N, C-alpha and C positions, 0 to 999 in steps of 0.2 A: 451909295450903291457901287460906285467905281472902286472904292476900297474893298468892298465885299467881294466883288468880282476878282480883284487882284489877289485876295486871300484864297479864294476858291482855286485859282490856278496853281497855287502851291500844293494842292492836294493831288495833282495829276500824277498817276502811277503810284500814289501813296494811299489813295482811298479805295481803289478797286478791290473787290467787286461792288463796293458802295459808290454812290455818286460823290462828286466833288462839291463841297458847299463852303461858302464863306459867309461870315456873320459879323455885323458891326452894330454896337449899341451906342446910341447918341442921346445925351441928356443936356438940355440947355445949350445946344449948339456945340457940345464938346464930346468927342469920342471917349467913352468910358470902358468899353470892352470890345475885344476882337477875338475871332476864332476861326479856324478852318479844320475840316475833318480829315483824319487819317485812319486807316484800318487798324493799325497797331495802337493808335491812341485811344481807340474805342469811342470816347465821348464825341458827341456831335458838335458842330461848329457853334450853334447857339448856346449850348451848355458851357463851352469854353469861354464864350463872351460873357455869359452870366457870372461865371466864377471870377473873371477878371474885374467885372464891374462891382460885384458885391452889393452893398446896400444902394449904390448909385443906379442900379438897374430899375428900381421902382420909379414909375412914371416916365421911363425912357422909351425911345423909339428903336425898334430893331430893324435893320436893313439886312435882308437875307436873300441869297441867290436861288433858294429852292424852298418850297412849302415845308414848314416844320412837320415832322412826323407825328402821327397820332396813335401809334401802335407800339407794343413792347416786343423788342427783338433782342439784340445784344445790350440795348439800353432801354430805359423807360421812355414814354412819349415826351418829346420835346415841347409839344403844345402845352401839356400839363405843367411842365417846368416853367414855361414863360408866364402862364397864368398865375402860378404860385409866387413868382418873382415880382408880380405887379407891373408888368410891362403895359404901357399905355397904347402903343400902336405898333403894328408890324407892316413893313413895306417889303413885298416879295417880288422877285423878278419873274418867277414862273411857278406853276403848280407841279406836283409830283404825279406822274402817270401810274406809279405803283398802286395797284388796287387796294393795298392795305392803308394807303393814305388818300390819294386822289380826291382832294377837296375836304376830307374829314378834318385835316389839321386846321384849315381856315374856318370851318364850321365851328369847331370847338373854341377857337379864339374869339370869334364873333359872339358866340353864346355866352362867353364870360365877360362880355362888354369891351373887349379889345378891338380897336379899329383896325381893319385890314385893308391895305391898299396895294394894288398891283402896279408895278413900274413897267409899263409897256415898252419904254425906250430901251430897257435893259434886257428884255425878254429874249431877243435873238442871241445876244452874247451868252446869256445864262444857259440857254438850251444847247448852244454849240458846245459849251464845256462838257455837257453831259449827254451828247448825242449817242454815244455808245451805250450808256446806261439806259437811256430812254428806249433805244432800239431793242435792247435785251429784254427789258420789262414787257414791252409790247409784243415781241415775237418769240421770245425764248431762245433766240439765236444770237451769236456774236455779230457785231457790225463788221462786215468784210470790206476792206479797201484794197483795191489793186493799185500798186505803186510801180512806176517804171521810169527810166530815163531814156529819152528819145532824141534823135536828130529832128530838125524841123520837117523833114520829109517822112517822119514816122518810123524810123529804123532803130532797132535796139542793139544790133550787132552787125559786124561786117562778115563776109564769107570766109576770110582768112585770119588776119592778125587782129585780135581784140584786146591787146594789152593796153593799159592806160584806162582813162575815164572819159566818158562822154561829157559829163558836166564838171563844173568847177568845184573847188574846195568849199566855196561858200554854199553852193547848192547841196553838196553832200552833207554839210553841217546841218542844213535845214532838214534833210532826210532823217538825221539822228533825232531831231525833236519830234518828228512824226513817229518814229519807232518808239520813242520814249512813251508816247501816249497810248501805245497798244499793249495788249496782254500776250499776244502770240504773233509769230511771224512764220509764214509758210513759203517754202520754195520747192522746186522739183529737183530730181536727181541730175538732170541735164545741167542745170545751173551749178549744182554742188560739185559736179565733176569738172566743169569748165573753169569755174572761178575759184574753187576751194575757199568759199567765204566763211566768215565767222558768224554773221547774222546776229550780232550782239547790239545792245543799246549802248552806244558810245557817246551819249549826250553829256555824261558826267553828272547827271542829276540822279537823286536817290529814287529808289522804287521799293515797294513793299514786297514784291516777289520778282524773281528774274523773268526776263522776256523768254517765253517758251518758244523754242526753235523747233519747227516741224519740217521734215523732209519727206516729200512724196516719192517713194522709191519701191516700185512694185516688186522687184526681185532682190532687194537689199544689196545694191551694188555700192553703197557708200563706203569708200575706202577706210579701213581701220586707222590709217595714218593721216586721214584728213584733219583739218583744223577743227571741224565740227566735232568729230569723235574725240579728238585729243582734249578738247576743252569741255566735254560733257560733264555736267555737275548737277544732275537732276533737272536739267533744263533742255534736254534734247529728246525729241520723239521722232522716230522713224516709222512712217506709215507704209507698210508693205502689203502684199497679197499672199494667198495660200500657195502661190507658185514659187515663192522664195524658198531657198535652201534652209532647212532647219539648222544646219551648221553655221550658216551666215548669221542667222538670228542669235544663236548662242554666242558667237564671237562678238557681236555688237553688244549684247547684254552684259557680257563679261567685262566690257569696258565702260559700263555705267550708262549705256544708251537704252532708253525704253523703246521697245518694238511692239507695235500693234498691227494687226492684219485687217484690212478693209477691202474685201473683194467687190469690184465694181464692173461696169460694162467693159468689154473688149480686153479683159485682163488688167485693167488699170485700177489704181486705188480709187475708191469711191470718196470723192471730196466731201460730199454731203455728210457721210458718216464720220469723217474726220472732224468736221465742224460741229457735229452733234456731240462728239466726245469733248471738244473744247467747251461747249455749252455746259455739259455736265460738270466740268471743272471750273465753272463760273468765269471763263475768259469772256469778258464783255466785247472784246474787239480782236480782230485778226488782220494782219497786213500781209498781202500776197506780194512777194518780190521774187518773180520767177521768169522763165523764158517764154518764148512765143507760144508754144503748144499748151503749157499749163495755163497761161493767160486766157487762151481761147476756150479751153475746157471750162474754166471758171466762169467766163462771161456767157458762153453758150448754155452752161448749166444753170444759169440764173442765180448763182450764189453771191455774185459781186453786188454790193450795195453802193459803193462809191469808187471813184477813181482819183488818183493823185499822180499826175504825170509831169515830169520835169523835162523841159525842152532846152537843148543845147543849140547854140547858133552854128549848126553844122549841117551839111547835106552829104549823105552817103550815096544815094542813088542805086541803080542796078536792081536786077531781079533776084539776085542771090542774097542780098542783105536781108536779115530777118525783120519783119514788121512787129509791131506791138503784139498782135494776136495772129497766130497762124491758123492751122486747121483748115477746114473747108470754107469757113467764113459764111457770110450771107449772100445768097445768089442775086438779090436785087436791092436797089437803094431803098425801096419801100420797106424792106425787112431789116434795115440797119438797127443796131442797138442804139437807143436814143438816150442822151444825157440831158439833165436839167439842173437848175439851180447852180449854174456854173460860176466859179470864182477864179479870178486870175491873181496869182501871187507874184509880184515882181521880185526878181533876184538880180540886183544890179551887179555889173553894168549891162549885161546883154542877155540874161537868162530869165525864164519865167516858169511858173508851174500852174497847171490847171487842176482845180478841185471841183468835182461835180458828182451828182447822184445819178445812179442808173434808173431810168424811168421803168417802172414795172406795172404790169396789169394793162 
């Protein structure tokens, strides 16, 4: 199962909008087949493992990170293929919440006389790999993670000079692996103007589709000479409102930028509508990397599912340095936004990151 999990990880950013899946076939204590799913490869992990194993698949045990599918989509049902190949046993790390599968794959296997066993020790790791897919299947919405770099006293920028980085090169490299695992990245026009970022996936790892870069820009102020616009190649969406100048829209579109209008409260872009568009495009996950105001709007609006905060061993202090989330905030401690299932990621020698889910309901 550890090998199946390792294989599944190779599908990150290559399988979307499908889940990542790894499969290993074992016969007489020897691995006879391996496979992991990619969108462009079409075939599912277990089919690839069966093809590698050939006749050696008969009587073998399949270790797989996700329940075999039982419906016809881009491919036929994997459960039927396993039955036809004469597999003796299937060990799975977790079930598939997709209503088209959701236990039916296991039922078919058992009905055909194939033993099915759940590996509870691997379940958490397997579900973690597909948390965005599971969330999308259950809610129809992208899994939204708010990411930021902070000082130990919770500041994201100083009132004057903000050149340089808060965190180390090692922490920033870790950020790129987080970006790599997402389908879209969202920022605000304030960050775009202040930092002139690229917002690209610089992990160096392959992906099936480019990271979709989204800028929330009510009046379309994004400079035509910005690095975002200059590098636009079907991967830049600027979300504005009807208050924007038609001329600005035409100028951006002439440079290959996609512009969509989302009128929200107080003349701002409606972030929920932006996320609905991402869902229509089967973006399973979105990473918010923005400034203090956008962070608060996202948190207060209830669209953030997770946070991923990188802490630098520094203190800025002062009342003018910007906090993680600005806006009006919550008036009392009892009304604070609560996080749960918190994980600490150590980034030696002196940094760390916190990953946690926003408690809802």
